[in-house]
C-alpha positions, -999 to 999 in steps of 0.1 A, spaced: -191 -42 210 -199 -5 213 -171 0 238 -146 -18 215 -156 4 185 -152 35 205 -116 25 215 -107 19 180 -122 53 169 -102 72 194 -70 53 187 -77 60 150 -81 97 155 -48 99 174 -29 78 149 -41 99 119 -32 131 136 2 118 147 10 107 111 -1 139 94 18 162 119 50 142 114 47 143 77 39 179 77 68 186 98 92 166 77 80 186 46 82 219 63 111 220 87 148 225 78 172 204 98 208 214 111 233 186 115 259 190 142 297 191 134 312 158 126 349 148 129 357 113 125 390 95 114 394 57 111 429 43 111 445 9 110 456 1 146 494 7 154 499 25 120 495 59 106 474 47 77 439 62 75 410 45 58 388 74 55 380 107 75 349 127 78 350 164 86 319 187 83 308 219 98 272 225 109 251 218 79 216 229 71 195 203 53 166 219 36 135 197 27 131 218 -3 113 248 -18 77 243 -30 81 274 -52 113 263 -69 97 257 -103 82 293 -102 115 308 -90 134 292 -119 109 305 -145 121 338 -157 87 349 -169 73 346 -134 73 379 -117 84 384 -80 50 397 -70 34 364 -86 58 343 -64 48 363 -33 10 359 -41 16 321 -45 35 318 -12 6 336 4 -20 312 -11 0 282 0 4 296 36 42 296 34 43 331 50 27 317 82 41 301 111 45 263 109 19 253 136 -5 279 122 -1 264 88 -8 228 102 -39 236 122 -51 258 93 -49 228 71 -65 205 98 -94 230 102 -101 229 64 -99 192 64 -126 189 89 -147 212 66 -140 187 37 -116 212 20 -84 196 12 -70 229 -3 -54 238 -35 -23 221 -53 6 241 -66 -11 240 -99 -40 258 -85 -64 229 -89 -86 215 -60 -68 187 -44 -100 166 -44 -103 169 -80 -67 156 -86 -72 127 -61 -106 114 -73 -97 98 -107 -62 86 -92 -81 70 -62 -106 51 -85 -77 37 -106 -58 26 -75 -88 10 -58 -98 -8 -91 -63 -24 -95 -59 -34 -58 -92 -48 -53 -90 -70 -86 -54 -80 -74 -68 -90 -39 -98 -108 -54 -77 -130 -78 -48 -135 -53 -73 -150 -27 -93 -172 -51 -60 -186 -65 -39 -190 -33 -65 -204 -10 -72 -234 -32 -36 -239 -39 -30 -239 -2 -56 -266 4 -43 -287 -23 -9 -286 -11 -20 -295 24 -43 -324 13 -15 -336 -8 12 -332 19 46 -348 10 35 -358 -24 48 -345 -59 19 -320 -60 31 -304 -28 67 -304 -38 58 -287 -71 37 -260 -55 66 -254 -32 91 -250 -59 66 -228 -77 60 -206 -48 97 -204 -41 105 -191 -76 76 -165 -72 92 -153 -39 127 -151 -52 115 -125 -80 113 -89 -66 82 -71 -77 101 -43 -95 122 -69 -114 89 -86 -125 73 -54 -135 103 -46 -158 102 -80 -173 65 -77 -181 72 -42 -196 97 -55 -219 75 -85 -229 45 -60 -236 67 -37 -255 82 -66 -278 51 -85 -283 25 -58 -284 0 -81 -268 -9 -56 -240 -8 -19 -239 15 -2 -213 9 33 -197 -25 47 -189 -57 28 -183 -74 33 -215 -66 38 -252 -69 70 -271 -101 58 -289 -117 46 -257 -146 71 -259 -155 60 -295 -161 23 -282 -194 8 -272 -197 -7 -237 -183 -40 -244 -154 -24 -263 -146 -1 -234 -147 -31 -210 -123 -52 -232 -99 -21 -236 -99 -16 -198 -92 -52 -192 -62 -54 -216 -47 -23 -197 -52 -40 -163 -38 -75 -172 -2 -68 -167 -4 -48 -135 -29 -72 -119 -7 -101 -129 22 -87 -112 6 -80 -80 -12 -114 -79 21 -132 -85 35 -113 -55 7 -120 -33 0 -156 -39 31 -168 -22 25 -156 14 -12 -167 15 -8 -200 -2 20 -211 23 0 -197 52 -30 -215 42 -10 -248 39 6 -245 72 -27 -236 90 -46 -264 74 -18 -290 83 -20 -278 119 -57 -281 121 -59 -315 105 -38 -329 133 -56 -313 161 -74 -335 187 -110 -324 179 -106 -332 142 -92 -367 151 -123 -371 175 -147 -360 149 -132 -386 125 -133 -414 152 -170 -406 156 -177 -415 121 -184 -382 106 -180 -380 69 -146 -367 57 -160 -339 37 -181 -327 69 -150 -328 90 -129 -311 63 -152 -282 53 -171 -276 85 -144 -279 110 -109 -280 96 -111 -255 67 -131 -228 86 -106 -228 116 -76 -227 91 -89 -197 74 -95 -177 107 -58 -166 110 -58 -153 73 -85 -128 82 -59 -107 98 -39 -107 65 -70 -97 46 -74 -67 70 -36 -57 64 -41 -61 26 -71 -37 28 -53 -13 49 -23 -11 24 -46 -6 -7 -29 25 -16 7 17 -9 6 -19 -22 6 -9 -60 28 22 -57 59 5 -73 38 -12 -101 22 21 -109 55 39 -113 72 12 -134 42 7 -156 30 44 -158 -3 35 -143 -23 65 -133 -28 58 -97 -21 74 -64 13 60 -63 25 82 -93 4 110 -82 19 110 -47 55 106 -61 51 137 -82 36 157 -54 64 147 -30 90 158 -56 73 192 -60 67 194 -22 31 199 -30 22 198 7 -16 197 4 -16 169 -21 10 148 -3 -8 153 30 -43 144 14 -28 111 1 -12 103 33 -45 109 53 -62 85 29 -37 58 36 -39 64 73 -76 61 72 -74 28 53 -50 14 76 -73 20 106 -103 8 87 -85 -23 74 -75 -33 111 -108 -26 123 -125 -47 96 -99 -75 104 -111 -76 141 -148 -76 131 -144 -104 107 -124 -123 134 -153 -119 158 -177 -130 130 -159 -162 118 -147 -170 153 -178 -172 177 -154 -177 208 -142 -141 204 -177 -127 209 -176 -136 246 -142 -121 252 -131 -85 255 -109 -75 226 -82 -49 236 
């Protein structure tokens, strides 16, 4: 087990460094495209569909000081000071390793707004974790029973109805559902949109605060649950149908074991095992999973924060968010492996690569 954890740790370090370096390079380096000359014609004629001609083109990733330079009240000296503070005047490699060295000290640097990156990320991180953990919890407690019900009632009207329902959910893209729910909330006034709390939140008592927070979370959690139920429900149904027809299940029934014992102790447990990997993947994508919902609904999470930081080329803020996502990816995969070892004793005696 120790050797397995050690391998995963070194793989995680390499992965995180690679992802951060590539992102840092994309946000810092300017690219030059070669000359392109292309003409498409209809064969045996002189008719051209289209043609492309371009000289060498410099594609710039952007200027993190663009907002300051466009402000006529900001002096040239102030812009130079800001460039020095952000490290723009240093070489690319030196900038990256300076940032990496500061990260190891727990210093994520300053944003373009001269605020500590940690102070900007903390509230957004809490909001995103709250939304995603609630969505995962409700998705699984709904999807697993639905999958079991569909498998137990195989080829009945119940199974057909659940398949139709999940097909409908699958056919609706997440952003479309988010827009529909946004329109519904605006027209009915039943649920608030934008933010996580009301303006009078601090004046409420404990139960009032909990109710106000819940109202703001209903729509984003509902959208994410609808999108997540489909895959898990169908996977659970397929796994359970496969397990129920395995030889060891038929043998257990032939020996006279109670149907409830066969189902819950043997069939259900083995059918859930493959879903552990999916759970690990969902945990690894906690930050990215709700980004679209956050943007459409104006939810104050990491999705909105990262989008705004990328738009302004706030390198420290973008890299901090990316680092969090990479760490969650690694931890989620590691947790999935450990859960598989726990739920499937056969893996304890095997070497996991």
